[in-house]
Chimera marker file (.cmm) of the C-alpha trace (Angstrom):
<marker_set name="trace">
<marker id="1" x="21.556" y="81.571" z="60.178" r="1" g="1" b="0" radius="0.5"/>
<marker id="2" x="18.203" y="81.434" z="58.733" r="1" g="1" b="0" radius="0.5"/>
<marker id="3" x="15.333" y="82.659" z="61.054" r="1" g="1" b="0" radius="0.5"/>
<marker id="4" x="12.264" y="80.685" z="61.847" r="1" g="1" b="0" radius="0.5"/>
<marker id="5" x="9.521" y="83.492" z="61.463" r="1" g="1" b="0" radius="0.5"/>
<marker id="6" x="6.749" y="83.252" z="63.865" r="1" g="1" b="0" radius="0.5"/>
<marker id="7" x="4.485" y="86.280" z="61.907" r="1" g="1" b="0" radius="0.5"/>
<marker id="8" x="4.409" y="86.064" z="58.147" r="1" g="1" b="0" radius="0.5"/>
<marker id="9" x="1.808" y="88.606" z="57.999" r="1" g="1" b="0" radius="0.5"/>
<marker id="10" x="3.593" y="91.418" z="60.021" r="1" g="1" b="0" radius="0.5"/>
<marker id="11" x="0.563" y="93.760" z="60.449" r="1" g="1" b="0" radius="0.5"/>
<marker id="12" x="3.135" y="96.340" z="61.801" r="1" g="1" b="0" radius="0.5"/>
<marker id="13" x="4.394" y="96.472" z="58.221" r="1" g="1" b="0" radius="0.5"/>
<marker id="14" x="8.024" y="96.097" z="59.145" r="1" g="1" b="0" radius="0.5"/>
<marker id="15" x="9.188" y="92.953" z="57.702" r="1" g="1" b="0" radius="0.5"/>
<marker id="16" x="12.849" y="93.816" z="57.978" r="1" g="1" b="0" radius="0.5"/>
<marker id="17" x="12.567" y="94.637" z="61.704" r="1" g="1" b="0" radius="0.5"/>
<marker id="18" x="13.003" y="92.917" z="64.837" r="1" g="1" b="0" radius="0.5"/>
<marker id="19" x="10.211" y="93.214" z="67.333" r="1" g="1" b="0" radius="0.5"/>
<marker id="20" x="11.119" y="92.461" z="70.974" r="1" g="1" b="0" radius="0.5"/>
<marker id="21" x="10.053" y="93.082" z="74.439" r="1" g="1" b="0" radius="0.5"/>
<marker id="22" x="11.766" y="95.388" z="76.953" r="1" g="1" b="0" radius="0.5"/>
<marker id="23" x="12.064" y="94.523" z="80.596" r="1" g="1" b="0" radius="0.5"/>
<marker id="24" x="10.383" y="91.144" z="80.486" r="1" g="1" b="0" radius="0.5"/>
<marker id="25" x="9.320" y="88.495" z="77.709" r="1" g="1" b="0" radius="0.5"/>
<marker id="26" x="5.886" y="88.478" z="76.593" r="1" g="1" b="0" radius="0.5"/>
<marker id="27" x="5.344" y="85.005" z="77.792" r="1" g="1" b="0" radius="0.5"/>
<marker id="28" x="1.812" y="84.777" z="76.704" r="1" g="1" b="0" radius="0.5"/>
<marker id="29" x="2.505" y="85.475" z="73.198" r="1" g="1" b="0" radius="0.5"/>
<marker id="30" x="5.831" y="83.322" z="73.464" r="1" g="1" b="0" radius="0.5"/>
<marker id="31" x="3.550" y="80.340" z="74.756" r="1" g="1" b="0" radius="0.5"/>
<marker id="32" x="0.987" y="80.965" z="71.856" r="1" g="1" b="0" radius="0.5"/>
<marker id="33" x="3.437" y="80.876" z="68.969" r="1" g="1" b="0" radius="0.5"/>
<marker id="34" x="5.242" y="77.965" z="70.386" r="1" g="1" b="0" radius="0.5"/>
<marker id="35" x="1.963" y="75.751" z="70.526" r="1" g="1" b="0" radius="0.5"/>
<marker id="36" x="0.771" y="76.963" z="67.076" r="1" g="1" b="0" radius="0.5"/>
<marker id="37" x="3.950" y="75.841" z="65.496" r="1" g="1" b="0" radius="0.5"/>
<marker id="38" x="4.057" y="72.482" z="67.149" r="1" g="1" b="0" radius="0.5"/>
<marker id="39" x="7.431" y="73.300" z="68.426" r="1" g="1" b="0" radius="0.5"/>
<marker id="40" x="9.034" y="72.382" z="71.815" r="1" g="1" b="0" radius="0.5"/>
<marker id="41" x="10.780" y="74.584" z="74.305" r="1" g="1" b="0" radius="0.5"/>
<marker id="42" x="14.021" y="73.412" z="72.673" r="1" g="1" b="0" radius="0.5"/>
<marker id="43" x="13.327" y="75.245" z="69.467" r="1" g="1" b="0" radius="0.5"/>
<marker id="44" x="13.094" y="78.583" z="71.308" r="1" g="1" b="0" radius="0.5"/>
<marker id="45" x="15.329" y="80.673" z="73.176" r="1" g="1" b="0" radius="0.5"/>
<marker id="46" x="15.381" y="84.176" z="74.899" r="1" g="1" b="0" radius="0.5"/>
<marker id="47" x="18.056" y="86.304" z="73.833" r="1" g="1" b="0" radius="0.5"/>
<marker id="48" x="19.495" y="89.069" z="76.283" r="1" g="1" b="0" radius="0.5"/>
<marker id="49" x="20.242" y="92.365" z="74.259" r="1" g="1" b="0" radius="0.5"/>
<marker id="50" x="22.543" y="95.092" z="75.328" r="1" g="1" b="0" radius="0.5"/>
<marker id="51" x="20.635" y="98.229" z="76.315" r="1" g="1" b="0" radius="0.5"/>
<marker id="52" x="22.921" y="100.434" z="74.292" r="1" g="1" b="0" radius="0.5"/>
<marker id="53" x="20.953" y="98.947" z="71.175" r="1" g="1" b="0" radius="0.5"/>
<marker id="54" x="18.296" y="101.422" z="72.207" r="1" g="1" b="0" radius="0.5"/>
<marker id="55" x="20.534" y="104.667" z="71.592" r="1" g="1" b="0" radius="0.5"/>
<marker id="56" x="22.835" y="103.438" z="68.947" r="1" g="1" b="0" radius="0.5"/>
<marker id="57" x="20.266" y="102.031" z="66.425" r="1" g="1" b="0" radius="0.5"/>
<marker id="58" x="17.190" y="103.494" z="64.869" r="1" g="1" b="0" radius="0.5"/>
<marker id="59" x="14.348" y="102.186" z="66.978" r="1" g="1" b="0" radius="0.5"/>
<marker id="60" x="10.517" y="102.669" z="66.835" r="1" g="1" b="0" radius="0.5"/>
<marker id="61" x="8.812" y="102.046" z="70.247" r="1" g="1" b="0" radius="0.5"/>
<marker id="62" x="5.160" y="100.847" z="70.606" r="1" g="1" b="0" radius="0.5"/>
<marker id="63" x="3.436" y="101.153" z="74.060" r="1" g="1" b="0" radius="0.5"/>
<marker id="64" x="0.610" y="99.042" z="72.675" r="1" g="1" b="0" radius="0.5"/>
<marker id="65" x="0.829" y="95.926" z="70.260" r="1" g="1" b="0" radius="0.5"/>
<marker id="66" x="3.045" y="97.197" z="67.265" r="1" g="1" b="0" radius="0.5"/>
<marker id="67" x="0.526" y="95.278" z="65.011" r="1" g="1" b="0" radius="0.5"/>
<marker id="68" x="-2.512" y="96.980" z="66.348" r="1" g="1" b="0" radius="0.5"/>
<marker id="69" x="-4.198" y="99.538" z="63.962" r="1" g="1" b="0" radius="0.5"/>
<marker id="70" x="-3.479" y="102.465" z="66.291" r="1" g="1" b="0" radius="0.5"/>
<marker id="71" x="0.147" y="101.799" z="66.582" r="1" g="1" b="0" radius="0.5"/>
<marker id="72" x="0.848" y="100.735" z="62.909" r="1" g="1" b="0" radius="0.5"/>
<marker id="73" x="-0.672" y="103.986" z="61.667" r="1" g="1" b="0" radius="0.5"/>
<marker id="74" x="0.904" y="106.103" z="64.301" r="1" g="1" b="0" radius="0.5"/>
<marker id="75" x="3.684" y="108.442" z="62.516" r="1" g="1" b="0" radius="0.5"/>
<marker id="76" x="7.394" y="107.089" z="63.255" r="1" g="1" b="0" radius="0.5"/>
<marker id="77" x="8.665" y="110.394" z="64.428" r="1" g="1" b="0" radius="0.5"/>
<marker id="78" x="6.116" y="110.093" z="67.345" r="1" g="1" b="0" radius="0.5"/>
<marker id="79" x="7.407" y="106.415" z="68.043" r="1" g="1" b="0" radius="0.5"/>
<marker id="80" x="11.066" y="107.367" z="68.182" r="1" g="1" b="0" radius="0.5"/>
<marker id="81" x="13.453" y="109.050" z="70.912" r="1" g="1" b="0" radius="0.5"/>
<marker id="82" x="13.302" y="109.292" z="74.710" r="1" g="1" b="0" radius="0.5"/>
<marker id="83" x="9.737" y="110.481" z="74.802" r="1" g="1" b="0" radius="0.5"/>
<marker id="84" x="8.483" y="107.400" z="72.892" r="1" g="1" b="0" radius="0.5"/>
<marker id="85" x="10.472" y="105.201" z="75.017" r="1" g="1" b="0" radius="0.5"/>
<marker id="86" x="9.126" y="106.545" z="78.323" r="1" g="1" b="0" radius="0.5"/>
<marker id="87" x="5.657" y="106.182" z="76.884" r="1" g="1" b="0" radius="0.5"/>
<marker id="88" x="6.360" y="102.380" z="77.298" r="1" g="1" b="0" radius="0.5"/>
<marker id="89" x="6.130" y="103.093" z="80.997" r="1" g="1" b="0" radius="0.5"/>
<marker id="90" x="3.270" y="105.492" z="81.130" r="1" g="1" b="0" radius="0.5"/>
<marker id="91" x="0.168" y="103.986" z="82.658" r="1" g="1" b="0" radius="0.5"/>
<marker id="92" x="-2.090" y="105.971" z="80.339" r="1" g="1" b="0" radius="0.5"/>
<marker id="93" x="0.176" y="104.883" z="77.312" r="1" g="1" b="0" radius="0.5"/>
<marker id="94" x="-1.475" y="101.451" z="76.842" r="1" g="1" b="0" radius="0.5"/>
<link id1="1" id2="2" r="1" g="1" b="0" radius="0.2"/>
<link id1="2" id2="3" r="1" g="1" b="0" radius="0.2"/>
<link id1="3" id2="4" r="1" g="1" b="0" radius="0.2"/>
<link id1="4" id2="5" r="1" g="1" b="0" radius="0.2"/>
<link id1="5" id2="6" r="1" g="1" b="0" radius="0.2"/>
<link id1="6" id2="7" r="1" g="1" b="0" radius="0.2"/>
<link id1="7" id2="8" r="1" g="1" b="0" radius="0.2"/>
<link id1="8" id2="9" r="1" g="1" b="0" radius="0.2"/>
<link id1="9" id2="10" r="1" g="1" b="0" radius="0.2"/>
<link id1="10" id2="11" r="1" g="1" b="0" radius="0.2"/>
<link id1="11" id2="12" r="1" g="1" b="0" radius="0.2"/>
<link id1="12" id2="13" r="1" g="1" b="0" radius="0.2"/>
<link id1="13" id2="14" r="1" g="1" b="0" radius="0.2"/>
<link id1="14" id2="15" r="1" g="1" b="0" radius="0.2"/>
<link id1="15" id2="16" r="1" g="1" b="0" radius="0.2"/>
<link id1="16" id2="17" r="1" g="1" b="0" radius="0.2"/>
<link id1="17" id2="18" r="1" g="1" b="0" radius="0.2"/>
<link id1="18" id2="19" r="1" g="1" b="0" radius="0.2"/>
<link id1="19" id2="20" r="1" g="1" b="0" radius="0.2"/>
<link id1="20" id2="21" r="1" g="1" b="0" radius="0.2"/>
<link id1="21" id2="22" r="1" g="1" b="0" radius="0.2"/>
<link id1="22" id2="23" r="1" g="1" b="0" radius="0.2"/>
<link id1="23" id2="24" r="1" g="1" b="0" radius="0.2"/>
<link id1="24" id2="25" r="1" g="1" b="0" radius="0.2"/>
<link id1="25" id2="26" r="1" g="1" b="0" radius="0.2"/>
<link id1="26" id2="27" r="1" g="1" b="0" radius="0.2"/>
<link id1="27" id2="28" r="1" g="1" b="0" radius="0.2"/>
<link id1="28" id2="29" r="1" g="1" b="0" radius="0.2"/>
<link id1="29" id2="30" r="1" g="1" b="0" radius="0.2"/>
<link id1="30" id2="31" r="1" g="1" b="0" radius="0.2"/>
<link id1="31" id2="32" r="1" g="1" b="0" radius="0.2"/>
<link id1="32" id2="33" r="1" g="1" b="0" radius="0.2"/>
<link id1="33" id2="34" r="1" g="1" b="0" radius="0.2"/>
<link id1="34" id2="35" r="1" g="1" b="0" radius="0.2"/>
<link id1="35" id2="36" r="1" g="1" b="0" radius="0.2"/>
<link id1="36" id2="37" r="1" g="1" b="0" radius="0.2"/>
<link id1="37" id2="38" r="1" g="1" b="0" radius="0.2"/>
<link id1="38" id2="39" r="1" g="1" b="0" radius="0.2"/>
<link id1="39" id2="40" r="1" g="1" b="0" radius="0.2"/>
<link id1="40" id2="41" r="1" g="1" b="0" radius="0.2"/>
<link id1="41" id2="42" r="1" g="1" b="0" radius="0.2"/>
<link id1="42" id2="43" r="1" g="1" b="0" radius="0.2"/>
<link id1="43" id2="44" r="1" g="1" b="0" radius="0.2"/>
<link id1="44" id2="45" r="1" g="1" b="0" radius="0.2"/>
<link id1="45" id2="46" r="1" g="1" b="0" radius="0.2"/>
<link id1="46" id2="47" r="1" g="1" b="0" radius="0.2"/>
<link id1="47" id2="48" r="1" g="1" b="0" radius="0.2"/>
<link id1="48" id2="49" r="1" g="1" b="0" radius="0.2"/>
<link id1="49" id2="50" r="1" g="1" b="0" radius="0.2"/>
<link id1="50" id2="51" r="1" g="1" b="0" radius="0.2"/>
<link id1="51" id2="52" r="1" g="1" b="0" radius="0.2"/>
<link id1="52" id2="53" r="1" g="1" b="0" radius="0.2"/>
<link id1="53" id2="54" r="1" g="1" b="0" radius="0.2"/>
<link id1="54" id2="55" r="1" g="1" b="0" radius="0.2"/>
<link id1="55" id2="56" r="1" g="1" b="0" radius="0.2"/>
<link id1="56" id2="57" r="1" g="1" b="0" radius="0.2"/>
<link id1="57" id2="58" r="1" g="1" b="0" radius="0.2"/>
<link id1="58" id2="59" r="1" g="1" b="0" radius="0.2"/>
<link id1="59" id2="60" r="1" g="1" b="0" radius="0.2"/>
<link id1="60" id2="61" r="1" g="1" b="0" radius="0.2"/>
<link id1="61" id2="62" r="1" g="1" b="0" radius="0.2"/>
<link id1="62" id2="63" r="1" g="1" b="0" radius="0.2"/>
<link id1="63" id2="64" r="1" g="1" b="0" radius="0.2"/>
<link id1="64" id2="65" r="1" g="1" b="0" radius="0.2"/>
<link id1="65" id2="66" r="1" g="1" b="0" radius="0.2"/>
<link id1="66" id2="67" r="1" g="1" b="0" radius="0.2"/>
<link id1="67" id2="68" r="1" g="1" b="0" radius="0.2"/>
<link id1="68" id2="69" r="1" g="1" b="0" radius="0.2"/>
<link id1="69" id2="70" r="1" g="1" b="0" radius="0.2"/>
<link id1="70" id2="71" r="1" g="1" b="0" radius="0.2"/>
<link id1="71" id2="72" r="1" g="1" b="0" radius="0.2"/>
<link id1="72" id2="73" r="1" g="1" b="0" radius="0.2"/>
<link id1="73" id2="74" r="1" g="1" b="0" radius="0.2"/>
<link id1="74" id2="75" r="1" g="1" b="0" radius="0.2"/>
<link id1="75" id2="76" r="1" g="1" b="0" radius="0.2"/>
<link id1="76" id2="77" r="1" g="1" b="0" radius="0.2"/>
<link id1="77" id2="78" r="1" g="1" b="0" radius="0.2"/>
<link id1="78" id2="79" r="1" g="1" b="0" radius="0.2"/>
<link id1="79" id2="80" r="1" g="1" b="0" radius="0.2"/>
<link id1="80" id2="81" r="1" g="1" b="0" radius="0.2"/>
<link id1="81" id2="82" r="1" g="1" b="0" radius="0.2"/>
<link id1="82" id2="83" r="1" g="1" b="0" radius="0.2"/>
<link id1="83" id2="84" r="1" g="1" b="0" radius="0.2"/>
<link id1="84" id2="85" r="1" g="1" b="0" radius="0.2"/>
<link id1="85" id2="86" r="1" g="1" b="0" radius="0.2"/>
<link id1="86" id2="87" r="1" g="1" b="0" radius="0.2"/>
<link id1="87" id2="88" r="1" g="1" b="0" radius="0.2"/>
<link id1="88" id2="89" r="1" g="1" b="0" radius="0.2"/>
<link id1="89" id2="90" r="1" g="1" b="0" radius="0.2"/>
<link id1="90" id2="91" r="1" g="1" b="0" radius="0.2"/>
<link id1="91" id2="92" r="1" g="1" b="0" radius="0.2"/>
<link id1="92" id2="93" r="1" g="1" b="0" radius="0.2"/>
<link id1="93" id2="94" r="1" g="1" b="0" radius="0.2"/>
</marker_set>
């Protein structure tokens, strides 16, 4: 299946990665991409992923926008593991 890419520039510098939202879809970004590309709701879907993906794969977590300058410059070892995951839910994390 050939993907339809919604961000060709990838300011997170991870063109081979999949960026997902945990807990609830980023509906504002979802709406913006859909409108920018002139596509309908039928061209998009929300996929539920088994939570075990988080501990069985090499995941990098971003408490802020992954493409922001502060996150894209943050060292990967600080963005992996349980502490990085918990930072997603920390009120001071962004």
